[in-house]
N, C-alpha and C positions, 0 to 999 in steps of 0.2 A: 623429475623436477617438481617443484612446489605447485600444487594445483591452484593456488591463489594467484599465480602469475598468469595473466591473460594475454592472449595475442593482441598486439596493439597496431599492427600494420594494416593498411588499406580499409579504413572505416570511414563512413560518412555520418556525422561530422568527424574530422580528423581527431586523433588522439591529442589530449592536452598535456602540457608539461607536468601537471599535477598527477595525471594517470601514470606517466612514465616514472615519476619520482616514487609513487606508491609501489610500482612493480620493482623498482630498484631496491627499495627498502625490503620488500619480501625476499628478493634474491640475496641480499647481504645477510639478512636474518637466517636464511636457509643455509648458506655456505659457512657462516661463522658459528652457527649453533646458538646464537644469542638472540633473545627476543628484545632484551634491553641490556646493553653492554655495561660493564662496571665502569667506574670513573676512570680507571687506568686505561681502558680500551675505548672510551667514548669518542675521543678525537679521531682515532683511526676508523672507527665504525662510521662516523658521519662523513669523513673524507671519502671512504669507499662508496657510500651512497651517492655523494655528489659526483664522483668520477663515473660510476655506473650510469647515472642519469645522463651525464654529458655525452658519454659514448653511445648510449641508447638513442638519444635524440638525434645524434649525428647519423647513426645507422638508419633510423626510420626516415630521415630526410633524404638519404642516399639511395634507398631502395626504389625500384621501378617495377611496375606490373602493367599488364594489359587487361587484367581482370577488373570487372566493375567493383566499386567499393561495396563492402558488406554493410548491411543495415544492422545497427546495434540492437534494436528491438528483436529482430528476427534471430540474431545469434543468441541473445539472452533466452528466447523461447526455446531454441534448440537445446541449449545447455540445461534448461529446466526439465525438458522432456527426457534427456539422457540421464539426469540425476534421478528422476522419478522411476525410470526403468531400472537403474542400477540399485537404488536404495528403497524402492517402493514408494508409493504415493503417501503423503503425510496423512496421518489419521485425524 
């Protein structure tokens, strides 16, 4: 799956609708193969983004967990450390 799509469940503060829409856009881009659709496909592309966003928001609202919410800054630091290990520290 696309590396740009981030996990959105169980964060403090909670995910925003804008973050869900951004992930939906990345998903639709990935599965369609279009970064920007042609005029002929634009309506279907935007409808798909809207529908994926709606379903994703519903899913996130429906999920339950007993785990404590993750801290965004800590998760970002972990991701940065993984990236540095994988690709080497920036020069």
